[in-house]
N, C-alpha and C positions, 0 to 999 in steps of 0.2 A: 504493500499499500504505498510505503514513504517512496519506492522509488516511482510509482505512478504518480504522485504529487508533486516530486522533484519533477517531472519530465514536463506534465502538464504546465508549472511553473516557467520553465526555460521555453516551452514554447510558446506561452501568453509574453515571455521577455523578449522573443526574438520577434514576434508580431509587434508587440509595440515597436521595437527596433526600424524595423520596415516599413511601419506606416511613418514614423517619423521621418524617416530619409525620402520617402515615395512624396511625402506632403512638400518636402524643401524642394526637390524637382519639378512639383509641380508648380510652384509657388515661383522658382527659378524662369520656368518656362514660359508662363505667363506674363511674367514683366517684362521678357525681353523680345516679346511677340511682336511682331509690325504692328499691330493696334495699340501697341503703349510710346508708337513714334518717337525711340530712344528717352521717352520719361522727363522730358525737356518741356521749353516754352513755346512750341509749335503745336497745333494740333490738339491742345490740350493733353499733351501727354503726359505733364504732370498732375492733372486733375483726372486723369483713366488711370493712373497708377495707383493714387490717393484712395479714388473709390474703389479701386480692388481690394488695396487696405482694408478698410474700412470695412468690407464686406464680408472680408476673412475675419475679422476680429468680431464682427456680430454673428456671423455666422457659428463660431467658436464659443460664444457664448464670455466674450471679453467686454469688461464696463467700457464704454468711450466717455473721455473727458471734453471740456469746451465746451463747441457750438456740432453737437452729434459728432465727436470724434476731433474737428475739423480747428485748426488755428490759424487766422491770415495773416498771411506773410505777402511782403510786396517785396516785386524782384525787379532793377532794373539790368534788361539786357539786351543785347544786339543782334538779335536773329539771322542768320546766313540761312536765306531762304534758297537761294541757287548758286551755284558756280561752273560754268564754264570753262577749258582752256585748249588751247589749239596751240602748236608748239614745235618750232624746227622746220627746215627744206622741206618736206613732206605735209606739212600743216595736220600734222596726225592730233587728231582728237582724242587727246587723255581722259583714263579711266578714274570718275572721282574718287576719294577713299584709297584706290588702290596704286594710285600714280599721280594723284595728286589732292591737296587740301589748300582750304585758305584758312586763315585765323581767325578766330571768331569776334577780333575787333577790328576787322575787313569793313569798309564802307561799302555803298555801290559803288560801284564803277565799272569802266567800260576802256581797257587799257590795249593799244596794238602798238607793237614794236618791230621796226625793221632793220636789220644790221646795225644792229648796237651794241657796241661796247661796253658791258657793265663794270662799276667798278666792283672788283673782288676782294674778300676778306677771308683770310683762311688762320689769322692765330689771334688770340687777345691782343697781344702788341699794337696789330694792326687798327684795330678799336681803339686803342689808347691813343695812336699817333692820327687820326684819322681828324682831319680839320673840318669838325659836324656842321657848319656854316656853308661850305661848299656841297654839301649832300642833298640841298633842295632840288628837287626837278631829276633827280637822278635814277637809273635804277642802279640797285644794290644786289648784290649775288654773294650768299654767307655760305659757306662749305663746312659741313659739322665734321668733329673729328675734334681736334685742340679744341674748336670752340662748341660749347653745348648751346644749346636752344634758350636757355635760361642768361648765356652770358648774351646770345644775341637779342633777345628779347628788352633785355636792359638796357642796353645800348641804342634799342628802337624807342624806347618807352622815352629816355633823354632827348632823342631827336623831336618826338610829339609834343614833349614837355615846352622845351625851344620853339616850336611854331616851326622844326627843322621838317619838311615833308618832301621825300623822297616823293618820284613818281610811281614804284614800284621797288615794293623790298620782297626778296627771292632768296629761302634755305632752301638747301638741296644736300645730298648725302643719306637719306633714309633709305634703311631696309623695312621698316613699317612707318607710314605716317601718323602721326599722334594728333588727334583735334583737340583743341582748347576754346571752350566756348569763350564769349565776352562779354564785359556789362556796355560800356559805353564805347564807341566807333571813335577809332583815329580817323586822321584825312588821308592817310594812305593802307592801301592794300597791303598783304603778306601771305605770297605764297610758299608753298611748300611741295617739295617735289621727291618721288623717289628715286634714289640713284643718283648718280650728277651728270645729267643730259647737258648743262650749261659748260664751258668752257671760257675760251676769250671773247666770243661773239654771241650773240643772239639773231639769229637768221630771220627767225619770225616770231611771233608768241601775240597772241591775243586771249586777254582775261575779260570774262565779265562776271561781277558778281551784282546778286540781289541781296539787299540787306534791308531788315525792319528793325528799327530800334524804335523799341518800349521801354521809357522811362518808368511805368509804373504797372505793372506785370502784375497782375493778381495769381498769389501761389496758396500751399496752404501746408503747413506741417498738421499727424495724426498725432492724439496721444490717447493712449488707453490704460487702462490698469487692473489686476489683479489685487482683489484685500487681502491684505492680510490676515492670517486666522487668530494672531497674538501680537502683535506690535501693528495696530493698523496704518498709525501714524508716521511710522517708519518706513523708508522703501527702499528698495535698489531701483537702479535706472538702466534699462537698455536702450543704446541710442542706434539709430543706424538712417544713412541718407538715400532716399530711394531715387534723388531727381539722377541724372545722366546727360548728356549732349545732345539729346534729340535727332535731327535729320536736317541733311542737305537736299533739296532736291526732292529724288526717289531713295536716295543713300539714306539710311538711318543706322546708328551707334546704338545697337543693342544694352550695353551695358552690363553682361552675366556676372562677371566676378565683381567689379567696381560699378553698381552696387547693390545689384540684385541678389547676389550671395548674402550679405549682411542682411537685407529685407527678408529675406527667405530663412533665414535663423532666428530672426525675431517673431516672425509670426509661429515658426513652428516651437518655441519657448512659451509665448503666449498663448500657444493650444494647449501645449502639458500644463502651466501653471493653472488656467482656468478649470480643470480639473485635478488639479493637484494643489492647492494655493500653500505658500510657504509661510512664515511665521510672519515676516515683515511683508507690505504690500509689492506687489512689483510691475513698476511703470514701464511703459512700451512706448518709446518716440522716435517717429519716422519724420523726418526732416527733410523739406526742401531747400533746393540754393546753394548746397554745399560746392557745386561745382562752378559758383558764380563769387564764391568767397566766403563760405561758413555764412549764407545768410539765413537761411532758417535757423540753425543751433544757436544763432546768437539773439534772432526775437525770442524762442524759447529761451534763451536763460535771460535775456533781459525781461521777459514776461512771461514765467513759468505757469502751469496751472496745478502745481504742487507745490511744496514747502522745499525751498531747495537746503534749508539749515535739518532739515529731517531725513537728506539722504543718508546712507550710510555709504553706499559707494557707487557710481557709476561705471558701465560699460560702454565704448563706442568701438562697434563692430562695423569696418571694413573690408571688401576685399579679403573671407576668409572662406574659397569656397576649395582650398586645398588643404594642406596640412602633412604631406608626405614629408617633409623636411622640417617644421616645426612650428612654432605660434610665436612671434616677435609682441613685444608689452612693451609701447611705447609710455613713459612717465612709469615705467617699472624702476626705475630708480628712487626715482621721489618718491611713489607711494610702494616703498620696499616691503613693507610687514604684506601687504596685500599681494605684492607681486611673488614672495616667497610662501604663501599660501598657495597660489597656482603652482607652483612647482613642487611642492609636498606633495600635494593631491597627485599631479601627475607622477611622479617617483613612487605612487604607494599605487598607482592602478596600470602604469608603461603606457599611457595613450600618447604620448608623440614621444619623437626623437629627443626635443630638448625645447625647454621653452625660454625664450632669452629675454631679461629684462633689459628694455631701451634707456634712452635718456630722455628726461621731458622734452618737449615738443610742442609747439601750438601751429600744429601740421591737417587739423581735421576735425571733426563736431565735438569733439570732447573739450575742445580748448576755453570756448566760451563759458562753460560750466566750472571750468579751472579754474578761470580768472572769479568766480565769484566763491570761490571758497571749497567749491565739491570735489572729494577726493574721487579721483577718476584715474581708470586705463581705457585705451585706446590698443585692439588687440585685432592684428592681421595674421594670418596661415601663410605661408609659401611652401614651394617645393614646385619643382622641375616639370609638374606633370601638366600645368597649365602658367603660361606666361603672358598673355594679353591683357593690355592695358589701353584705353581710349583710341581704340583701334575700331575699323567695323569688324575684325574679325574675334572681338569679343563679345562673340554670340553664343556661346554656354554649349555647343554642341559635345565640347570635348572636357566640359566643366563637372566633374563627376563628383564632388563633394566626398573628397577623399574619405575625410575623418570626420564627419558630418555628427555622426554619432557619438564621438567620442569630445568633439569640443561642447555638443551641448552639454554631455554629462559632467565635463569642467567645469563650466558655468554656473550648472546646478548644486554641485558640491559647493563651490565655493559661496554660495549664496547660503546655503545649509552651516557652514563649518563660520561663516566670515563674522567676529565679534567687533 
């Protein structure tokens, strides 16, 4: 009889794990579908994602906070509606997302170049030596390598601030081109090219961009809570951003790992805690506007729907669809006791090969809450099984949630044991 009971419990456990994994995959697949339009600020992509999240919370009987779960957030965004590029003697039309992209701060424009010798920059020293005032109305080409995209954008931002506007800036040398959404448009476009098709001369180039600047776009955060059984006024908070990069023309950026993965984990945890409440309340916050500069999390921290002084700990989950190599804990050195508890739990259960406690960084949605005095970690998983980020290829087809069950168990055990 004991063996039978043990087998029944084992089968129930496996069934529960399977349901958790399958539910996370379902959420990821839904959030990355073309219907979601890249979960940004065109075609109501952000609203469609928020509606889906709210619908899942309601279906799983999780209490909604705010206005039926929503908290209004205003966003300033420059939407790239469409972009087309023809390049070279053959006047080849390049494929958006694969062969070229334009930066999100690019304005509407039509640029046509014939037999133009651009100014070429290959090194940081060349940027430092450049006479910026003489770059107005010029065509600039930046080769990645020693120069990072960050170096180039910092340089171009100085030009923009000083009112020095090139006719066109081009960054080339990418294997895979990463897109960045923009808030306010600059006065000149930035074109990104795969490979290095431009050497000393541009035989022919025709670039057209259609942009739509929205200074007061209305988006929303989504708040929910499972009341604690013993200490309902105290809470653990889980945060993930649901927005992504949207679409340009018919090309959309699915954003599977960034960050449908984090949203899927939160929805799975919400479903679990709705049936298995903890002693403290568990709050789930799905924020908008991360890609535009932590806008949603800043709004949530400035106007919280819970008492932040009663938050025991906050976890920000972003890009958590892998895990074969381990878990990184940003802010782990600052909140060392919590970080060491995560390591202790992991060493007892052997779920991950390692949990690395990182330095303090204000690089994601935990930051606005840390600035309000909330103890927090930013967690992401890593592994060679999936490496897409901000590309059209982050579609989730090979994002298998390698360690989803272990990751959720790590968080559940932390909530149970953290004092």
